[in-house]
Every structure is written in C-alpha cells, then in structure tokens.
N, C-alpha and C positions, 0 to 999 in steps of 0.2 A: 980446887978452880968453879965458881958457880955457873949454873946455866945462863947462858946465854936468853934474856926476857925476848920474845917478839913482839913488835909495835902492834897494840889493837887495831890501830884507825888503820895500818897499812893491811892488816892478813883481813882486813872488809874489804879493802878497795879494790886489792890484787892479787891472783892466782897465777899458778907456772904452770904453763902448755907441757907439753908430754916432751917439746923440742928443750927446753929448759929458760924458751923466750916467758917474759911473764905480760902478762894478760892484763889489759885496762879498761873500763867502760868510759866512752866520752864524755864530755861534761856539755855544761848548756842542754840538759835535757828532762832536769828534774819539774823547773816551774816558767812561767810565762811561754808556752807552746802555740795561744793563742795565735800570738803576733808572727811565730815560725810557719813558714810552706810547709805544705807535706814534703818537697821536695828536703826540703833542711832537715824535718823530723825523722825520714828516713833514712837520711846522710848517716845522722849522727846515732840511728842505733845500732846497738849491737858494739862487737869489741872490737880493740885495736891490741898491738903492742906498744909496750912501753921503747920511749927511745933511746938507744943504747946510751947514751951520755948517761942514763941517770937510772939502769939497769943496774949499777953496783951499789949504787947507795942504796933501792929497794932494796936489792936483795939481801943488805946488811941487815932494813928494820925487820924482814924477815925471818931474818935469821939464818941466814942460807949460804953463808959463805963457804 
C-alpha cells in the first residue's frame, strides 16, 4: 500500500490544534489594507477554527484520517 501524500498547499494553510480541531487564518488580510478600518483589520487578525462541515475534507488533504 503506498503512502498517502499530504497536499502541499493545505499544509501551508492549516494546522491541527491540540483539541484536534483545525486552525486557519482569516481571509482578506494580505492586501488592500488602506481602505479597511482599523476595527476590521483587528477583527481579521489572528486565527479561527475551520467549519465543522469542511474539517473532514481538510483532514483528508492533510492525511490525518
């Protein structure tokens, strides 16, 4: 049986938390920041969990099934 390959783009974007949930960073933070309010930029900074509906698909990309 061959080894399962980890998806390279997924391993750069997601991390697994100690609880087993998957961490992701918010979108809309990399450019066009001048027109966003400070409140919006602060809200978008930091990380959040992946939606439960998507976690099974992302775990398959990371090879953690």
